[in-house]
Residue frames as qw, qx, qy, qz and C-alpha x, y, z in Angstrom:
[[0.651, -0.734, 0.182, 0.062, -59.70, -26.62, -11.99],
 [0.418, 0.743, -0.516, 0.086, -55.92, -26.25, -12.50],
 [0.937, -0.160, -0.263, 0.164, -53.93, -29.36, -11.55],
 [0.497, -0.809, 0.213, 0.230, -51.08, -28.92, -9.08],
 [0.378, 0.778, -0.495, -0.077, -47.68, -28.24, -10.68],
 [0.941, 0.078, -0.320, 0.072, -45.37, -31.26, -10.97],
 [0.571, 0.306, -0.451, 0.614, -42.39, -29.75, -9.16],
 [0.537, -0.822, -0.142, -0.125, -42.04, -29.11, -5.44],
 [0.505, 0.387, -0.463, 0.617, -39.20, -27.81, -3.29],
 [0.134, 0.065, -0.646, 0.749, -39.04, -27.97, 0.52],
 [0.066, 0.470, 0.809, -0.347, -42.79, -28.52, 0.70],
 [0.235, 0.588, 0.090, -0.769, -43.73, -25.50, -1.41],
 [0.669, 0.492, 0.539, 0.140, -45.56, -25.91, -4.71],
 [0.173, -0.474, 0.348, 0.790, -43.70, -24.26, -7.60],
 [0.628, 0.651, 0.302, -0.302, -45.75, -23.18, -10.59],
 [0.523, -0.073, 0.569, 0.630, -44.42, -23.69, -14.09],
 [0.160, 0.287, -0.301, -0.895, -44.93, -21.72, -17.32],
 [0.232, -0.205, -0.864, -0.396, -47.33, -24.51, -18.46],
 [0.147, -0.527, -0.753, 0.366, -49.47, -23.92, -15.37],
 [0.050, 0.487, 0.076, -0.868, -49.68, -20.18, -16.22],
 [0.197, 0.114, -0.635, -0.738, -50.59, -20.97, -19.80],
 [0.211, -0.326, -0.914, -0.114, -53.26, -23.48, -18.77],
 [0.090, -0.580, -0.578, 0.567, -54.86, -21.13, -16.21],
 [0.103, 0.491, -0.109, -0.858, -54.81, -18.20, -18.68],
 [0.702, 0.480, 0.503, -0.154, -56.24, -20.43, -21.42],
 [0.423, 0.837, -0.273, -0.213, -53.48, -19.62, -23.87],
 [0.914, 0.258, -0.226, 0.215, -50.41, -21.32, -25.36],
 [0.738, -0.479, 0.014, 0.475, -47.02, -21.66, -23.65],
 [0.537, 0.253, 0.231, 0.771, -45.38, -19.75, -26.50],
 [0.073, -0.808, -0.254, -0.527, -47.65, -16.75, -25.88],
 [0.620, -0.777, -0.067, 0.083, -46.68, -16.68, -22.21],
 [0.753, -0.165, 0.161, 0.616, -43.05, -16.95, -23.22],
 [0.334, 0.565, 0.256, 0.710, -43.40, -14.00, -25.59],
 [0.326, -0.876, -0.169, -0.312, -44.92, -11.94, -22.79],
 [0.732, -0.628, 0.029, 0.263, -42.26, -12.86, -20.22],
 [0.672, -0.113, 0.288, 0.673, -39.32, -12.29, -22.64],
 [0.190, 0.806, 0.069, -0.556, -40.90, -9.28, -24.36],
 [0.323, -0.236, 0.732, 0.552, -40.05, -11.00, -27.66],
 [0.000, -0.275, -0.752, -0.599, -43.28, -10.42, -29.57],
 [0.343, -0.259, -0.063, -0.901, -46.71, -8.91, -29.66],
 [0.185, -0.346, -0.895, 0.213, -49.26, -9.85, -27.01],
 [0.175, -0.601, -0.327, -0.708, -52.60, -7.98, -26.92],
 [0.182, -0.434, 0.408, -0.782, -53.75, -6.17, -23.82],
 [0.833, -0.256, -0.007, -0.490, -56.51, -8.66, -22.91],
 [0.912, 0.075, -0.375, 0.149, -54.09, -11.62, -23.10],
 [0.315, 0.441, -0.499, 0.676, -51.48, -9.70, -21.09],
 [0.472, -0.421, 0.296, -0.716, -54.01, -9.16, -18.33],
 [0.951, -0.114, -0.160, -0.238, -54.95, -12.87, -18.35],
 [0.751, 0.258, -0.460, 0.398, -51.29, -13.79, -17.99],
 [0.031, 0.471, -0.450, 0.758, -50.75, -11.31, -15.16],
 [0.720, -0.347, 0.115, -0.590, -53.80, -12.66, -13.31],
 [0.961, 0.015, -0.277, 0.002, -52.51, -16.29, -13.72],
 [0.531, 0.382, -0.489, 0.577, -49.01, -15.33, -12.52],
 [0.244, -0.470, 0.373, -0.762, -50.40, -13.59, -9.51],
 [0.856, -0.253, 0.006, -0.451, -52.77, -16.44, -8.59],
 [0.961, 0.050, -0.230, 0.146, -50.08, -19.11, -8.96],
 [0.440, -0.835, 0.287, 0.164, -47.34, -16.95, -7.43],
 [0.892, 0.348, 0.121, 0.263, -45.29, -17.85, -10.49],
 [0.245, -0.823, 0.352, 0.374, -41.56, -16.90, -10.59],
 [0.767, 0.604, -0.202, -0.079, -39.90, -17.26, -13.99],
 [0.879, -0.268, 0.199, 0.340, -36.88, -19.54, -14.01],
 [0.092, 0.911, -0.255, -0.311, -34.05, -17.15, -14.82],
 [0.398, -0.378, 0.764, 0.339, -31.64, -19.93, -15.88],
 [0.529, 0.393, 0.736, 0.157, -34.13, -21.43, -18.30],
 [0.315, 0.913, 0.214, -0.143, -34.99, -18.00, -19.72],
 [0.154, -0.802, 0.452, 0.358, -31.29, -17.20, -19.97],
 [0.500, -0.121, 0.791, 0.330, -30.53, -20.35, -21.92],
 [0.489, 0.651, 0.574, 0.092, -33.25, -19.50, -24.38],
 [0.254, 0.959, 0.095, 0.082, -32.06, -15.94, -24.82],
 [0.735, 0.234, -0.231, 0.593, -28.42, -16.47, -23.86],
 [0.033, -0.578, 0.262, -0.772, -28.78, -14.07, -20.93],
 [0.634, -0.349, -0.675, 0.143, -28.84, -15.21, -17.30],
 [0.265, -0.876, 0.057, -0.400, -28.28, -11.91, -15.38],
 [0.857, -0.441, 0.090, 0.252, -25.09, -13.45, -14.07],
 [0.349, 0.848, -0.360, 0.171, -21.60, -11.94, -14.14],
 [0.911, -0.165, -0.205, 0.318, -18.30, -13.40, -13.12],
 [0.116, -0.935, 0.312, -0.118, -15.45, -11.84, -11.11],
 [0.912, 0.145, -0.242, 0.299, -12.03, -13.45, -11.60],
 [0.331, -0.908, 0.235, -0.097, -9.62, -12.64, -8.77],
 [0.543, 0.541, -0.608, 0.205, -5.93, -13.41, -8.40],
 [0.382, 0.061, -0.779, 0.494, -5.93, -14.06, -4.67],
 [0.468, -0.641, -0.406, -0.453, -9.13, -14.02, -2.60],
 [0.691, -0.440, -0.402, 0.409, -7.10, -14.34, 0.63],
 [0.297, 0.064, -0.060, 0.951, -5.84, -10.79, 0.09],
 [0.042, 0.617, 0.628, -0.473, -8.38, -8.59, 1.84],
 [0.095, 0.394, -0.241, -0.882, -8.10, -6.00, -0.91],
 [0.270, 0.001, -0.764, -0.586, -9.82, -8.41, -3.31],
 [0.155, -0.442, -0.871, 0.148, -12.40, -9.61, -0.79],
 [0.033, 0.566, 0.306, -0.765, -13.40, -6.01, -0.14],
 [0.178, 0.273, -0.490, -0.809, -13.53, -5.41, -3.88],
 [0.187, -0.185, -0.922, -0.283, -15.67, -8.49, -4.38],
 [0.024, -0.520, -0.701, 0.488, -18.12, -7.24, -1.78],
 [0.158, 0.518, -0.025, -0.840, -18.59, -4.00, -3.67],
 [0.219, 0.133, -0.741, -0.621, -19.06, -5.81, -7.00],
 [0.146, -0.331, -0.932, -0.005, -21.69, -8.10, -5.45],
 [0.053, 0.552, 0.503, -0.664, -23.58, -5.25, -3.71],
 [0.231, 0.465, -0.217, -0.827, -23.84, -3.14, -6.90],
 [0.201, 0.035, -0.862, -0.465, -24.64, -6.09, -9.16],
 [0.032, -0.391, -0.888, 0.241, -27.48, -7.09, -6.85],
 [0.171, 0.549, 0.278, -0.770, -29.07, -3.65, -7.18],
 [0.363, 0.402, -0.458, -0.705, -29.24, -4.21, -10.95],
 [0.899, 0.082, 0.155, -0.402, -30.67, -7.67, -10.55],
 [0.663, 0.504, -0.553, 0.023, -27.43, -9.54, -11.34],
 [0.886, -0.442, 0.137, 0.022, -25.84, -12.46, -9.51],
 [0.168, 0.812, -0.559, 0.008, -22.03, -12.72, -9.17],
 [0.989, -0.055, -0.063, 0.121, -19.93, -15.86, -9.59],
 [0.208, -0.872, 0.440, 0.057, -16.42, -15.68, -8.09],
 [0.950, 0.208, -0.122, 0.197, -13.30, -17.44, -9.39],
 [0.433, -0.804, 0.362, 0.189, -9.80, -17.46, -7.85],
 [0.791, 0.580, -0.191, 0.028, -7.14, -17.78, -10.54],
 [0.770, -0.504, 0.181, 0.346, -4.04, -17.71, -8.29],
 [0.109, 0.827, -0.357, -0.420, -2.51, -15.65, -11.07],
 [0.469, -0.123, 0.823, 0.296, -2.25, -18.79, -13.21],
 [0.327, 0.335, -0.402, -0.787, -2.99, -18.29, -16.85],
 [0.257, -0.046, -0.933, -0.247, -4.07, -21.92, -17.33],
 [0.040, -0.407, -0.805, 0.431, -6.53, -21.71, -14.46],
 [0.222, 0.478, 0.115, -0.842, -7.95, -18.43, -15.76],
 [0.327, 0.211, -0.654, -0.649, -8.46, -19.89, -19.25],
 [0.163, -0.206, -0.964, 0.029, -10.28, -22.82, -17.70],
 [0.122, 0.497, 0.540, -0.668, -12.65, -20.39, -15.97],
 [0.291, 0.410, -0.249, -0.827, -13.25, -18.59, -19.29],
 [0.264, 0.040, -0.877, -0.399, -14.04, -21.89, -21.08],
 [0.098, -0.367, -0.886, 0.264, -16.46, -22.92, -18.38],
 [0.116, 0.499, 0.332, -0.793, -18.13, -19.50, -18.12],
 [0.279, 0.284, -0.424, -0.814, -18.78, -19.11, -21.81],
 [0.273, -0.155, -0.915, -0.253, -20.66, -22.44, -21.81],
 [0.107, -0.485, -0.747, 0.442, -22.85, -21.18, -18.99],
 [0.110, 0.724, 0.433, 0.526, -23.97, -18.15, -21.01],
 [0.388, -0.539, -0.294, 0.687, -22.41, -15.74, -18.55],
 [0.242, 0.918, 0.312, 0.031, -23.43, -12.18, -19.34],
 [0.280, 0.866, -0.257, 0.326, -20.04, -10.59, -18.61],
 [0.854, -0.219, -0.263, 0.393, -16.76, -10.92, -16.79],
 [0.131, -0.957, 0.220, -0.139, -14.69, -8.65, -14.54],
 [0.856, 0.162, -0.288, 0.397, -10.99, -9.50, -14.59],
 [0.347, -0.902, 0.234, -0.107, -9.05, -8.49, -11.46],
 [0.891, -0.204, 0.271, 0.301, -6.41, -11.11, -12.22],
 [0.106, -0.802, 0.370, 0.457, -3.10, -10.35, -13.84],
 [0.428, -0.139, 0.799, 0.399, -2.87, -13.04, -16.56],
 [0.520, 0.690, 0.474, -0.168, -5.69, -11.76, -18.80],
 [0.338, -0.360, 0.465, 0.734, -4.14, -11.04, -22.19],
 [0.307, 0.381, -0.347, -0.800, -4.79, -10.11, -25.81],
 [0.240, -0.008, -0.919, -0.312, -5.73, -13.66, -26.87],
 [0.024, -0.424, -0.820, 0.384, -8.36, -13.88, -24.09],
 [0.194, 0.508, 0.157, -0.825, -9.70, -10.44, -25.06],
 [0.292, 0.263, -0.597, -0.700, -10.01, -11.37, -28.71],
 [0.166, -0.186, -0.964, -0.088, -11.80, -14.65, -27.90],
 [0.033, 0.520, 0.671, -0.527, -14.35, -12.96, -25.62],
 [0.227, 0.456, -0.141, -0.849, -14.90, -10.13, -28.20],
 [0.279, 0.100, -0.783, -0.546, -15.63, -12.73, -30.90],
 [0.179, -0.316, -0.922, 0.133, -17.99, -14.53, -28.51],
 [0.226, -0.623, -0.304, -0.685, -19.78, -11.29, -27.75],
 [0.641, -0.563, -0.463, 0.241, -19.05, -11.54, -23.99],
 [0.017, 0.898, -0.098, 0.429, -18.51, -8.11, -22.43],
 [0.781, -0.308, -0.311, 0.446, -15.63, -7.63, -19.99],
 [0.011, -0.932, 0.168, -0.322, -13.82, -4.97, -17.95],
 [0.773, 0.108, -0.430, 0.454, -10.52, -5.03, -16.14],
 [0.499, -0.862, -0.022, 0.086, -9.11, -3.93, -12.78],
 [0.521, -0.648, 0.325, 0.451, -5.67, -2.19, -12.81],
 [0.006, 0.508, -0.592, -0.626, -4.72, -3.08, -16.33],
 [0.818, 0.397, 0.296, -0.294, -6.16, -4.44, -19.60],
 [0.760, 0.103, 0.450, 0.457, -4.61, -6.01, -22.69],
 [0.305, 0.345, 0.289, 0.839, -5.06, -2.68, -24.48],
 [0.099, -0.524, -0.514, 0.672, -6.13, 0.35, -22.39],
 [0.130, 0.172, -0.293, -0.931, -7.10, 2.23, -25.55],
 [0.464, -0.072, -0.638, -0.610, -9.90, -0.23, -26.38],
 [0.559, -0.380, -0.737, 0.020, -11.10, -1.69, -23.09],
 [0.395, -0.791, 0.019, -0.467, -12.50, -0.23, -19.84],
 [0.663, 0.032, -0.559, 0.498, -9.95, -0.35, -17.04],
 [0.417, -0.849, -0.055, -0.319, -10.37, 0.85, -13.43],
 [0.739, -0.066, -0.390, 0.545, -7.41, 1.51, -11.11],
 [0.335, -0.897, -0.155, 0.244, -6.17, 4.02, -8.57],
 [0.314, 0.899, -0.243, 0.188, -3.51, 6.68, -8.99],
 [0.928, -0.224, -0.121, 0.274, -0.54, 4.46, -8.05],
 [0.556, 0.361, -0.135, 0.737, 2.28, 6.84, -8.88],
 [0.193, -0.682, 0.050, -0.704, 0.65, 9.70, -7.00],
 [0.819, -0.537, -0.106, -0.175, 0.15, 7.41, -4.04],
 [0.847, -0.040, -0.161, 0.504, 3.80, 6.44, -3.94],
 [0.260, 0.510, -0.107, 0.813, 4.83, 10.13, -4.06],
 [0.518, -0.672, -0.052, -0.526, 2.36, 10.81, -1.20],
 [0.908, -0.361, -0.172, 0.122, 3.92, 7.98, 0.87],
 [0.670, 0.182, -0.164, 0.700, 7.51, 9.27, 0.40],
 [0.012, -0.610, 0.027, -0.792, 6.46, 12.84, 1.26],
 [0.700, -0.633, -0.101, -0.314, 4.76, 11.70, 4.43],
 [0.894, -0.207, -0.163, 0.363, 7.87, 9.78, 5.53],
 [0.451, 0.357, -0.100, 0.812, 10.00, 12.82, 4.88],
 [0.286, -0.682, -0.088, -0.668, 7.56, 15.04, 6.80],
 [0.787, -0.595, -0.068, -0.146, 7.75, 12.88, 9.90],
 [0.361, -0.823, 0.435, 0.054, 11.56, 13.01, 9.92],
 [0.917, 0.033, 0.328, 0.223, 12.85, 10.12, 7.83],
 [0.052, 0.848, -0.397, -0.348, 16.21, 10.77, 6.17],
 [0.064, 0.367, -0.876, -0.306, 16.91, 7.39, 4.52],
 [0.745, 0.178, 0.306, -0.565, 13.92, 5.62, 2.99],
 [0.149, -0.165, 0.926, 0.305, 13.83, 2.17, 1.43],
 [0.680, 0.205, -0.081, -0.699, 11.19, 0.70, -0.85],
 [0.418, 0.003, 0.908, 0.015, 9.91, -2.90, -0.94],
 [0.440, 0.335, -0.278, -0.786, 8.43, -3.13, -4.44],
 [0.792, 0.175, 0.500, -0.305, 5.98, -5.58, -5.93],
 [0.659, 0.157, 0.641, 0.360, 6.25, -7.74, -9.06],
 [0.018, -0.477, 0.240, 0.845, 7.15, -5.59, -12.04],
 [0.014, -0.188, -0.809, -0.557, 4.90, -7.42, -14.50],
 [0.105, -0.713, -0.683, 0.113, 1.98, -5.95, -12.47],
 [0.146, 0.727, 0.187, 0.644, 0.98, -2.38, -13.12],
 [0.533, -0.831, -0.097, -0.131, 0.56, -1.70, -9.41],
 [0.781, -0.419, 0.100, 0.452, 4.11, -2.79, -8.55],
 [0.573, 0.315, 0.249, 0.714, 5.58, -0.99, -11.54],
 [0.001, -0.794, -0.219, -0.567, 3.81, 2.34, -11.08],
 [0.586, -0.808, -0.055, -0.006, 4.44, 2.50, -7.32],
 [0.778, -0.211, 0.146, 0.574, 8.17, 1.83, -7.89],
 [0.388, 0.528, 0.240, 0.716, 8.30, 4.60, -10.51],
 [0.256, -0.874, -0.177, -0.372, 6.62, 7.03, -8.12],
 [0.745, -0.614, 0.019, 0.261, 9.09, 6.17, -5.34],
 [0.706, 0.024, 0.200, 0.679, 12.18, 6.54, -7.52],
 [0.221, 0.670, 0.245, 0.665, 11.06, 9.85, -8.88],
 [0.433, -0.867, -0.138, -0.206, 10.51, 11.15, -5.34],
 [0.727, -0.629, 0.157, 0.224, 13.91, 10.15, -3.92],
 [0.808, 0.326, 0.110, 0.478, 16.41, 10.34, -6.79],
 [0.196, 0.844, -0.074, 0.494, 17.29, 13.94, -5.98],
 [0.601, -0.766, 0.191, -0.129, 18.52, 13.12, -2.47],
 [0.255, 0.682, -0.681, 0.084, 22.19, 12.45, -1.84],
 [0.478, -0.307, 0.766, -0.302, 21.37, 9.51, 0.42],
 [0.864, 0.289, 0.163, -0.379, 19.54, 7.64, -2.30],
 [0.011, -0.430, 0.855, 0.289, 21.04, 4.51, -3.84],
 [0.702, 0.064, -0.489, -0.513, 19.38, 1.68, -5.84],
 [0.397, 0.048, -0.883, 0.246, 20.40, -0.67, -3.06],
 [0.258, 0.058, 0.541, -0.799, 17.54, 0.81, -1.06],
 [0.722, 0.151, -0.220, -0.638, 15.17, -1.04, -3.39],
 [0.200, -0.175, 0.959, -0.101, 14.18, -4.63, -2.63],
 [0.536, -0.039, -0.540, -0.648, 11.73, -6.82, -4.59],
 [0.305, 0.016, 0.857, -0.416, 9.04, -8.97, -3.00],
 [0.067, -0.187, -0.890, -0.410, 5.81, -10.72, -3.97],
 [0.424, -0.367, -0.161, -0.812, 2.98, -8.66, -2.42],
 [0.779, -0.375, -0.494, -0.092, 2.76, -11.18, 0.47],
 [0.532, -0.823, 0.140, -0.139, 3.57, -10.95, 4.19],
 [0.871, -0.282, 0.233, 0.328, 6.44, -13.41, 4.09],
 [0.617, 0.509, 0.150, 0.580, 7.97, -11.60, 1.12],
 [0.080, -0.903, 0.025, -0.422, 7.81, -8.33, 3.05],
 [0.744, -0.644, 0.169, 0.056, 9.53, -9.90, 6.00],
 [0.846, 0.005, 0.240, 0.477, 12.43, -11.25, 3.96],
 [0.408, 0.703, 0.130, 0.568, 12.85, -8.01, 2.05],
 [0.333, -0.906, 0.074, -0.250, 13.03, -6.02, 5.25],
 [0.823, -0.461, 0.227, 0.244, 15.71, -8.30, 6.62],
 [0.737, 0.279, 0.238, 0.567, 17.79, -7.90, 3.44],
 [0.143, 0.864, 0.102, 0.472, 17.39, -4.17, 3.45],
 [0.518, -0.835, 0.150, -0.112, 18.55, -3.83, 7.07],
 [0.866, -0.190, 0.221, 0.407, 21.55, -6.05, 6.38],
 [0.553, 0.480, 0.197, 0.652, 22.65, -3.66, 3.59],
 [0.033, 0.560, -0.025, 0.827, 21.57, -0.43, 5.31],
 [0.415, -0.378, -0.727, 0.395, 21.30, -0.66, 9.12],
 [0.094, -0.250, -0.229, 0.936, 20.66, 3.10, 9.23],
 [0.170, -0.415, -0.638, -0.626, 17.34, 2.96, 7.29],
 [0.076, 0.177, 0.590, -0.784, 14.71, 5.00, 9.16],
 [0.580, 0.352, 0.167, -0.716, 11.79, 4.69, 6.77],
 [0.228, 0.013, 0.921, 0.317, 10.27, 1.90, 4.67],
 [0.592, 0.311, -0.006, -0.744, 7.61, 2.30, 2.00],
 [0.377, 0.018, 0.921, 0.099, 6.14, -1.09, 1.09],
 [0.162, 0.037, -0.582, -0.796, 4.31, -1.49, -2.24],
 [0.567, -0.409, -0.511, -0.500, 1.24, -3.01, -0.63],
 [0.528, -0.614, 0.267, -0.522, -0.15, -3.43, 2.89],
 [0.985, -0.158, -0.063, -0.010, 0.61, -7.18, 3.15],
 [0.717, 0.322, -0.277, 0.553, 4.34, -6.52, 2.54],
 [0.101, -0.658, 0.263, -0.698, 4.12, -3.63, 5.09],
 [0.837, -0.455, 0.084, -0.292, 2.68, -6.05, 7.65],
 [0.940, 0.082, -0.151, 0.294, 5.65, -8.32, 6.89],
 [0.356, 0.565, -0.296, 0.684, 8.02, -5.36, 7.47],
 [0.500, -0.641, 0.200, -0.547, 6.38, -4.74, 10.88],
 [0.963, -0.264, -0.004, -0.053, 6.87, -8.38, 11.87],
 [0.792, 0.298, -0.217, 0.487, 10.51, -8.42, 10.76],
 [0.101, 0.644, -0.278, 0.705, 11.31, -5.16, 12.59],
 [0.697, -0.560, 0.135, -0.427, 9.61, -6.38, 15.77],
 [0.986, -0.085, -0.079, 0.124, 11.63, -9.59, 15.68],
 [0.631, 0.382, -0.219, 0.638, 14.84, -7.59, 15.33],
 [0.452, -0.560, -0.420, 0.552, 13.91, -5.49, 18.32],
 [0.195, 0.128, 0.199, 0.952, 13.51, -2.34, 16.24],
 [0.144, 0.543, 0.573, -0.597, 10.79, 0.06, 17.47],
 [0.250, 0.501, 0.631, 0.537, 8.43, 0.76, 14.61],
 [0.064, -0.927, -0.298, -0.217, 7.75, 4.49, 14.28],
 [0.427, -0.875, 0.136, 0.183, 10.38, 5.57, 16.75],
 [0.483, -0.466, 0.571, 0.472, 13.32, 4.00, 14.96],
 [0.099, -0.006, 0.749, 0.655, 11.92, 3.00, 11.56],
 [0.500, 0.353, 0.259, -0.748, 8.70, 4.38, 10.15],
 [0.248, 0.090, 0.914, 0.307, 6.62, 2.07, 7.90],
 [0.496, 0.395, 0.098, -0.767, 3.99, 2.98, 5.32],
 [0.455, 0.171, 0.855, 0.181, 1.97, 0.52, 3.17],
 [0.285, 0.203, -0.362, -0.864, -0.38, 0.90, 0.19],
 [0.236, -0.261, -0.877, -0.327, -3.96, -0.35, -0.31],
 [0.375, -0.251, 0.211, -0.867, -5.93, 0.52, 2.82],
 [0.607, -0.179, -0.748, -0.201, -7.03, -3.00, 3.72],
 [0.628, -0.679, -0.109, -0.365, -8.72, -3.66, 7.09],
 [0.869, -0.151, -0.286, 0.373, -5.68, -5.52, 8.45],
 [0.377, 0.432, -0.213, 0.791, -3.83, -2.21, 8.79],
 [0.416, -0.640, 0.028, -0.646, -6.17, -1.25, 11.65],
 [0.880, -0.443, -0.012, -0.171, -5.37, -4.28, 13.80],
 [0.760, 0.272, -0.359, 0.469, -1.58, -4.46, 13.56],
 [0.527, -0.833, -0.044, 0.164, 0.62, -3.35, 16.45],
 [0.148, 0.441, 0.269, -0.844, 1.33, -0.55, 15.89],
 [0.561, 0.672, 0.446, -0.184, -1.51, 0.33, 13.51],
 [0.589, 0.027, 0.462, 0.662, -0.17, 0.75, 10.01],
 [0.183, 0.664, -0.071, -0.721, 0.02, 3.98, 8.05],
 [0.530, 0.249, 0.748, 0.312, -1.20, 3.36, 4.48],
 [0.210, 0.238, -0.319, -0.893, -2.03, 4.97, 1.18],
 [0.465, 0.289, 0.769, -0.329, -5.63, 3.91, 0.89],
 [0.081, -0.091, -0.691, -0.712, -7.24, 3.05, -2.40],
 [0.565, 0.047, 0.212, -0.796, -11.02, 3.61, -2.63],
 [0.104, -0.080, 0.984, 0.125, -11.52, -0.17, -2.76],
 [0.351, 0.489, 0.743, -0.292, -15.33, -0.17, -2.48],
 [0.354, 0.738, -0.004, -0.574, -15.69, 2.65, -5.05],
 [0.090, 0.458, -0.764, -0.445, -13.41, 0.77, -7.43],
 [0.184, 0.145, 0.972, 0.002, -15.56, -2.38, -7.11],
 [0.350, 0.628, 0.527, -0.454, -18.76, -0.41, -7.50],
 [0.267, 0.697, -0.285, -0.602, -17.50, 1.46, -10.56],
 [0.046, 0.314, -0.871, -0.375, -16.18, -1.61, -12.34],
 [0.262, 0.325, 0.895, -0.157, -19.45, -3.43, -11.69],
 [0.347, 0.720, 0.284, -0.530, -21.50, -0.58, -13.14],
 [0.166, 0.606, -0.530, -0.570, -19.28, -0.34, -16.18],
 [0.105, -0.058, 0.972, 0.201, -19.69, -4.06, -16.93],
 [0.302, 0.517, 0.753, -0.272, -23.45, -3.92, -16.56],
 [0.303, 0.742, -0.011, -0.598, -23.61, -0.91, -18.83],
 [0.093, 0.417, -0.773, -0.469, -21.58, -2.83, -21.45],
 [0.199, 0.185, 0.962, -0.008, -23.93, -5.81, -21.11],
 [0.274, 0.679, 0.600, -0.321, -26.96, -3.61, -21.56],
 [0.492, 0.452, 0.409, 0.622, -25.38, -1.62, -24.41],
 [0.090, -0.962, -0.243, -0.087, -25.45, 1.75, -22.66],
 [0.588, -0.541, 0.144, 0.583, -21.71, 2.33, -22.13],
 [0.387, 0.894, -0.013, -0.226, -20.72, 5.28, -24.29],
 [0.560, 0.679, -0.455, 0.137, -16.97, 4.43, -24.59],
 [0.901, -0.252, -0.187, 0.300, -14.24, 2.27, -23.17],
 [0.224, 0.804, -0.298, 0.463, -11.52, 4.20, -21.33],
 [0.549, 0.020, -0.614, 0.567, -9.16, 4.25, -18.35],
 [0.427, -0.808, -0.143, -0.379, -10.60, 5.35, -15.00],
 [0.535, 0.138, -0.558, 0.619, -8.07, 6.36, -12.31],
 [0.482, -0.781, -0.343, -0.199, -9.37, 7.03, -8.86],
 [0.007, -0.764, 0.396, -0.510, -7.76, 9.22, -6.16],
 [0.723, -0.185, -0.587, 0.314, -5.94, 7.73, -3.19],
 [0.274, -0.851, 0.090, -0.439, -5.50, 9.21, 0.27],
 [0.357, 0.323, -0.724, 0.494, -2.98, 9.00, 3.14],
 [0.728, -0.601, -0.214, -0.250, -4.21, 7.41, 6.40],
 [0.257, 0.560, -0.605, 0.505, -1.49, 8.25, 8.99],
 [0.836, -0.478, -0.208, -0.171, -1.26, 5.95, 11.98],
 [0.624, -0.735, 0.260, 0.062, 1.16, 4.89, 14.69],
 [0.886, 0.045, 0.233, 0.398, 3.67, 3.19, 12.41],
 [0.486, 0.467, 0.073, 0.735, 4.86, 6.65, 11.25],
 [0.192, -0.873, -0.135, -0.428, 3.36, 9.30, 13.56],
 [0.750, -0.604, -0.083, 0.258, 5.61, 8.42, 16.55],
 [0.672, 0.192, 0.040, 0.714, 8.61, 9.87, 14.70],
 [0.008, 0.824, 0.122, 0.553, 7.29, 13.34, 15.40],
 [0.637, -0.769, -0.012, -0.044, 8.36, 12.90, 19.03],
 [0.846, -0.049, -0.003, 0.531, 12.05, 12.38, 18.13]]
């Protein structure tokens, strides 16, 4: 008769590897070899182990197995700002895809602080994490070299320390900016301003380049139609106020992300300016918030879920040694036209 296992949880008996070995009449090391596929086990012994596992309803402890083989089927996703719905939607996709491959995801919020990110890396490498997705903006060459030496696979969102040697996933930011400007022109705008994001970020930089290339040929264009902000709602509000002080005749605003566009809507509403009819506003990202603003916000939508799904698959392929090569993946964006620009057609 097999004695009851020593460990219980919430009233349920939990079998251990020792219980399996005892019931099968073999050594613990033989069961371990079978579970980890790390050595030869003959067919008769395999069947005995399978029968014991089934009878005891044994579930291998993934953490313990991972510590032994330095693999825990766990990946980490480091985000710069989880309060931004772009990153929460991205995280959902990463988690969904990882789960289909049997991986668990740990999330970390770096607040775009290099010190905080390095602390995460130090902690994660001690936990035998299988791989890391960096969606933060402070990941650099030193971090990449350290992880490479440790043998910890990683992939990056938007930009990597060296896009020739690492897998990077992002959307076509320049093309999206050109698309936004063309839409504003198509609905009747004749003087368009741009609220641009931080220039140390590839998204802010590429979208500014796309805007400038689209408007430099117009006689109404001047660099004073550009205003920096921080990819946040409050920054978008302040930038809009400054732009209108300099150019009261602005009739179109392209904001470098949706949160700044929401800030532009708030500022215009407070100033009594009718959004769409007097000033058209277009954002960039395609987050859910754009559907609940008043008016609903026109945006250049990134394929957020597809980006998260792709970056998750790439990391798992790297972990499992099946990724053929590291390269840059740029995904298409699309215009979603809503009330914040479409009303201009009635003028």
